[in-house]
Every structure is written in structure tokens, then in C-alpha cells.
N, C-alpha and C positions, 0 to 999 in steps of 0.2 A: 486884572492882573493878578490879584490874590488867588483866584481860583486856578489860574494857569500855574502860578508858583506852587500851590498846593498839590496840583496834579503831578508836576514835574518832580517835586521832592518826594511825594508818595511812591511814584514809580521807581525812583532812584534808591530810596532807603531800603526797601525790601530786598533789592538786588544786591546793595552793598553789604548788609549784614549777612545775607546768605553766603556771598562769596567770601566774606571775611572769615566766617566760621569754617568754611570748607578749606580755605587756605590754612588756617590754624590747625585744623585736623590733619591735614597733609603733613605739616611740619611735625606735628606730635607723632604721627605714624612713622615718619622718617627717624625720629629719636628712638621710638620703640625698636624699630628694625636694627638701628645702629648698636644699641645696648641690650639686645635680647638676651645675650649670654650672661649679662650681669643681673638680669631680672628674674630669669626662669629658674625654677628648681631650688630656691632659697626659702620658700615658705613665708614670703613677705605678707604682711597684712594688707588688706584692701585699703585701709587708711594711709598706709605709707605709699602705696602705688598711686592712689588718688592724689595725695599731696605732691608727689613727684611730677605727675602729669600736669597738675595745675600749675606749678611753677615753670614747667617746660612751655606750656601754652602762653604764659606771660612773656617769657623770653623770646617767643616767636613773633611778638608784636612787631618789632622793627622791620622784620622781613614780610610779614603778612599785610600789614596796614597799607603801604603804598601800592602793593600788587593788587589787593582787593579794591582799592579806590580806582586804580586804573581800569580793572576789569569791569567794575560796576558802571563807570562813566562810558566806556565803550558800548557796553550792552544797553544802557539807558538811551543814549543819544542814537545808537544804531537802530533801536526799536522805533524811536520817534521818526527818524528818517525813513526807515522801511515802510512804516504805515503812512507816510506823507504827512505827518502831523507838523513836522518842521516846515514843510512847504506851505501849509495853511497858516502857520504862525507868521511866516514872512510875508505871505500874501495880505495878512491883516495889518501889516506895518510894524510888526514886532521884529526888531533886529536880533541878531544872534547873540549879542552881548546881553540883551535883556532876558533872553532864554536861558543863558548860562549864569545869570546873576544869583538865583537861589542856591545853586550848587557851588558857585564860587564862594559865597558866604559860609556854606557847609564845610568847604575845603579849608578855608581860613580857620574856622573853628576847630577843625580836625588837626590842623598844623599846631595850633596853640596847645591843644590836648596832648598831641604827640610829643611836644617839648616836655611837658610835665611828666608824661609816662617815661620818656627816655632819661630824664634827669632824677626822678624820684622813685618810680616804680620798678624800672628795670634793674638798677643796682641792687635793690633789696631782694627782688625775685632771683637775680643771678646768684647772689650770696646763698640764699636758702637752697636753691637748685644745686649748686656746686657742693655744698656741704652734705646734702642728703644723698646725692649721687655717689660721693665718696664713700659715705657710710654703707650704702647699698653694694658698692663694689667690694668693700672690705668683708661684707657679710658672707659667712660660710654657707655652703649648700646645705640644704635640709638633710637630716640624718637619713641616709639610704646606703646601706651596705649591699654590695654586689657580690656575686659568686666569683671565687677565685681571684679576688682583688684585695690587696692590703689597704684597709680603711684607716686614714691617719687623722681625721678631722676632730676626734675627741683628744683633748689635751692629755699628754703623757701616756697614751695608749695607742697600740696599733692592734687592729682586730682582723683576723682572716677567717672567712667562712667558705668552706669548700662547696657546699650546696645549700639552697634554700628550698623550703617547701612551697607548695602552690599557694598556700594562704599567706605567704610572706613572713610568718611568725616563727615556724619551725626551721631550725638551722642544724646542719650536720657538718662534722670535721672542723670544729672550732678551735682556733688558737688565738690567745690573747697575750700580747707582749706588754708588760708593765714597765714604763720608763720613768716612774715617778721619782725614783732614787737618783736619776741622772747617772746611771752606772752601765748603760747599755742593756743588752738582753740578759740580765741576771734573774728576772722573774718572768716565768712563762706559764700560762694556764692552758691545758689542752683538754678537750672534752670530745666524746663521740657525738653527742647531740645536745640540743638545748632549745630554749624558746625565748623570743624577745617580746617585751611588752612595755607599755608606757605606764608611768606612775599616775595616780588619780589627778594630781595637780599639773600633769603634762610637763613637768620640769626635769624629769629623770627618765632614763630608759633602763629597764631591769632585765638582766640576762639570768636565766635559770638554766644551769648546765648540768648534764648527767653523765655519769661514768667517765670521769676524767682524772687528771693529775696536775698537781702544782709543783713546778720545778723551780728551785731557788739555788743560785750560786751564792755561798756565804763568803764574802770578800774579807780577807784579813787585813790587818793594818799594814803589814809587811807584804809587798807584792811578791816577794821571793819565796814566801812560805806557800805550802800546799793549799789549794782552793777546795775546801770541802763542798760536797754536793748534797743537796736535800730533795727528796721527792715524797710527796704525800698524795695518796689516792682519795677520791671521794665518789659517793654515789650521787649526791645532789649538792650543788653549791649555787648561791645566789650572789650576783654582782650588781651593783647599782652605779650608773655613770651619769654624772650631771651634764645637762644640756645648756648650761648657762652660757657657754662660749657661742652658741647659735643664736642668742638674743641679739636683736638690733641695738646697737649702741650709737648714740648721737654725739657727734663731735662738737666742739666749741666753735661757734661761728667766728670768734675773734681772730682765729688763726688765718682766716681767709679775707679779712677786711682790708688788708694791706694791698690787695690786688686792685689794679686800675679799674677792671670792669665792675668792681663793687662800690665805686665811689661816685658821688655827684659832682657837680661843677665846683662848688665851694671846697670840697675835699680834694679834688684834683688840682685846684690852684694852689693849696697849701702844700700838697705834697710835691708839686712841681717846683715850687720855691725852694723847698728843703733839698730836693735832689740836685737841682742846678747849683745851689750853694755848695753842697757836698762835692759835686763834680768839679767845680771850679777850684776848691781847696785842694782836692786830690791832684789835679793837673798842676797847680802852682807848686805844691810841695814836691812832686816828682821832678819837675823841671829844675828847681833850685838844688835838690839833692843830687841830681845827675850832673849838673853843672859843676858842682864842688868835686865830685869824683872824677869827672873828665879832666878837670884842671890837675889833679894829682897824676892822671895818666900822661898828660902833656909834659909833666916835669921829667918823665923818663928820657925826654930827648935832650934836655940841657941841664937837668939836675935841679932846676928851679921852676916853679909854676909860671906858665906864659900868660900874659894878659892880651887878649884879643887875637890869639893865634888859634885857628881851628884846623884840626887834623882830620882827615877822612876816616869815618868809622868803618872798619873792614867788614866784609861780608862773613868771612871765616877767620876764626882766631886760632893761632898756634904759635909755637916757638919761632917759626920762620917769619911770622909777621911782627913779633915782638922785638926780636934781636935788632933788625935794621932800624927800627924806630928809636931804639934806645942804646944804639951802639956806643955813642961817646961815654954814657954812664957805665955800661958793662965792660968797657975796655979797661976799667981799673982792676977788674977781677979776672981770675984765671981758673981753669979746671972746673972742679965740682961745684965751687961757690958760684961761679958764673951760670952753670946750668940750673942751680936751685933758684937763683934770682930770676932767670928767664921763665922757669916753670911757675913761680909764685906770680909774676906779671901775667902769664897766660891765664892762670886761674882767676886773677882779679878781672881781667878783661872779659873772660867768659861769663863770670858772674854778672858784670855789668850788662852784657848782652842779654842774658837770661832775665835780668831785672826789667830791661826794656821791653822784652817780649811779653813778660807777665803783666806789667803795667799797661802796655798797649791793649792786651785783651781785656784787662779789667776796665779800662776807660771806655772801650768799645762796648762792653756789656752795659755799663752805666749809661752811655749815650743812648743805646737802644731802649733801655728802660724809660728814660726821659722821653724819648720819641713815642713810645707806647702810651705814656700818660697824655702827651699832647694829642695824639690821635683820638683817644677817648674823649678829651675835652671838646674837640671839634665835632665828634660824631654825636654829641648831645643836640646839635643843631641840624645835622644833615637829614634826620627823619622828617623834621618839620618842613624843610625846604623840598625834600623829595615828594612830599604829599602835593604841595603846590605845582611842582613841575609836572608831575603825572596828571594833575587836573588839566593843565594847559596842552598835554598830549591827548588825554583820553577824550575829553569833551569834544573838541573840534574834529578829531580824527573819527570819532563815532558818528558825527553828522556828515562827514564826507564819505565814508564807506557805506553808510545806510544799510548795515547788516546787524541785526540783533541775535539773540540766542546765544548758545555757547560754542559756536563753531569758530568763525573768523575772529571775533573779539578775544577769544582765549588764546589763539595762535599769536595775535598781534601783541597783546599784553604780556605773554610769556617771553616773546622776542625782546621787547623793550626792556622787561625786567632782567633778563639774562645779560643784556648789553650793560645795563646799569650795574648790576652785581659784579660782573667780571671786571669792568673798569675800576670799580671801587676796590675789589680785592687785590688786583695787581698794583694799582697805584698806591694803596695803603701799605702794602708790604714793602714796596720800594722806598716809601717814606720812612718807614720804621728802620730800615737798614741804612738810611742816609743817602740813598741814591736819587732822591727827589725831595723838592721842598715840601714841608709838611702840609701847609695850606693848599697847595696844588694837589698833593696826593690824596687828601681827604675829599676835596671838592671837585676833583676833576670829572667825575661822573656826572655831577650836577651841571658843570660848565659845558659838558658836551651835549646833554639832553635839553638844557634850557633853550638854546637857539632852535632846536628842532621843535620844541613845543610852541615857541613864539611864531615859527613858520606856519605850523598847522593852524594856530589860532588866526593868523592873519589871512590865510587861504579860506578858512571857514566863514569869517566875518565879512569877507568880501565876495563870497559866493564864487570863488574861483574853482575851475574844474581841475582838482588836483590829479585824479586818476583817469582823466579823459585822454585817450591816446591821441586823438585828433588835435586837441589843443597843444599838447607837447610837440606834435609833429610840426605844427604851424609855427610854434615858438622857435624851434631849432632851424627851421627853413628861413625865418626872418633873421635869425642870428647869423647864419652862415651867408645869407645873401648880403647882409650888411657888411661882413668881413670882406666878401668878394668885391663890393663896391669900393671899399676903402683901398684895396690893393690895385684897382684898375688905374693905370697912369692917365694923367690929364693929357688931352691933345696939345701938341706943340703948334704954336702960331708961327707962320713964316713972314718975316718982315719983308 
């Protein structure tokens, strides 16, 4: 048995690691394609790109691990069935459960490892990935002046180049607008030609301009005074612009640590407790405050606050709604005073309605935030359970279909994974918005696929012909025949 287990494990592990890295590579390429505009043309160092792709590959583990496990199991058992090795094992008296035992142990170990990855590694990688991606998105494009375009990426300067030479260094028809004084276009440098070059330390770009003018508007203290104009010509002038604004700046990771995706189970539990306590306090404070204000509005009807009397809250508020409600009180006043009191009541009621709408939106936002934390708490366990569920789908289904390679197993694994992912995405979104119970929303995909996996396992261990058309035909014939016999009336006996 040890040699058999060693053989099965060896044939599985190679396929598993190969498929895992292929799936991770596909997810990383999807990320690169999605954020290609943020990565290209910014002169990013190879180290920064490698770090970003490394964190991206770690965050892809929750999607890649179950799919790789499912595909590897289908291919492994499909190859064993295709080459009649499973038939030989069963003929030798080895049951399907014993054949699956080493890979079941591996799947259990993978599930435990998946929990620690989901709880400890993924939050750290997500934090670093999000911080680094934000810094990359904020990074300016590399210094590149184009012909006939106003270039604004250098702080406090706008540069216009009419034409560039073939070497990319010589420039013609140059205009430089200096906005360092924050007074608009008061300083302009114009030149017929020039040359661009980098400083030896690559920290500055140097413009050497030829045959040009410096135009300056001298702004007086009193804007009503005349604005003198100054012009200076030059044969050659050299300007130096700092490229410090193009450097990659790293943000502080503390600003992202409050997001639920960056927390482990212990941090999520602590944050959930604080959020729920704050939500309950906000709800209670609003309820008590509104009841006190509504009691004052009730007093408009009789002149004194009413105990236990509830008036319907109107959909639209105006003088026409206020006056009938408060007629006995307003009947004491006449003319303009009465109108002023009614308008004040209208404004108070409108303020109360706006306060209700604002607090309703605020409480809804807080409730969604609490649900997001709950969802992340549950998802720390879903990855582990998904690995086990896909084992009970992949191993028996591979032995049933008896097809190895990358053909049918890839199609089947992708279909099951899409079903799992779609159910998870839709149900989780409904749970976050409060349309579905949170436990059911997070675990619905597992609850749907688990019976399917157990059904496949039962069929594989009992050697049932799952995809045999004749067996299903006989099954339905027996089923309908039995129903027909149940409907046939019993013969009546004549006394």
C-alpha cells in the first residue's frame, strides 16, 4: 500500500503544483492587463514591479488554490481511470476510499494551511498590495515632452515645444511658463531652439536655450496702477528643473489598516464589537431624540404634549399640512403672525424629515460596514472548506469520466469553479446589503456544491455508472413504470 500511495501522491503533486502556478500566473496577467495604464510609462524600477506582482500573486491564492486542487484531482484520477489503473486496483481488492486516502490527507493538510494563509498571510499581502498599488497610481508618468502639447507634470511650470529633433534632445519653438509666484502667466521664457539633457545624478533635467526672450509682468501692489512690462533677450540661457516630483513615494500603511480586508479574525472580532456598539448607541440616541422632537410637534394639536398619541408622519410637508394639524392653536392668532407661526412649524417639520433621511442613510452605511466585517470574518473559513468540497468533486468525478490531460478536466473544473464563484459573489453582495442572512450568503456556494460532491463520491465508491446512458434509461423506465402501476385502479369484486 505504501508504494501505491507513493505512486498516487507523486502523480498528483506534480500536476497540482503545475496547475497552481499556471492559475496564479493567469490571475497575475489579468491584474497586469487591468492596471496596464497605471504601470506603463512611469519609469518604475524592476524592484517595485516585482514587489507588486509578488503581492498580487499572494492575494490570488484564495482564487487559485481551490481551482488548482480541483483540476489536479480531475487530471490525476482521470489519468488513472484512462489507463485502467483504477480497474486494476479495484480488481486487487482495493476500494475507492483507500485509493483516495492519501489525497484526502493532502486535502485536509491543504485546508489547514489555507486557513492560516487566509487569516495571516492574505491580510498582510493585501495591505502591502493596496498601499503599493495606490502609490504606483499616484506616480507621475516619466518625463516625456511631446510636440505641440503643453507639458504640466513639472511643478509650477508649463512647457511647450513646437518641434523635437530626431535625436529627442534638440527642441525648437520653446515656451516656458513660470507659475512659481502663483500669479498666473506673469513670467514667460521664449526661445527659438534649445537642448534637453539630464544631470549626472539623474535628478534634474537641464534646458539650454538659444536666441530667446524673458517676458515679465511687474505686478504693482495696487491693481489699479499701470502694469509695467519687462523684456530681456538672451543668446544662451540654462534652466534646471528638479525631477523630485517623479520619484516614487511610499505611503504609510497605517492609513489602510482599518479596512476589513487587512484584518485577521482577532482584529475583525474586535472591530465588529466596536462597530456594533457604536451602531446601537447611534440608533438609540436618534430614537430618543426624535421622540422628544415629535412630542413637541404633537403639542401643536392641543397646545400640550400628548402621551401615547401617534400622528401619521406626512410624506410631504407644507403649510397645508401643518395648519389643519395645529388649527386649534393657530386659531388664537390672525394675519401675518399666524402665517409666520405656520411657516416656522413647516420649517421645523422639514428639518425633522431631513434629519430622519440623513440618519437613515448614516445607519444604513454603518450596517453595511458591519456586514462587510462579518463577511470577511466568515470568509477566513470558506477557503478551507472549499478545498475539501472540491476534493469530493474532483477525485470521484475524475475516476468516473476516466479522461486525463488538459481537455475535459479543464472544462469541468472551470464550469464548477464559475458556478462556485458566481454563487459566492451574488450571495455575498446580497448579504452585505441586508437582503440575505450573512451566514447563508457567505456559505451558500459551499452548501450548493457539497451535496454534489457527496453524490459523486457515493457514485464513485459504489462503482455506479453515472454517465452511462443505458443505466439512466433503465432507471427512468423503472421509475415511470412504478408510477403507472400505482395509478392503475384495483379490480372491483362483485358480491
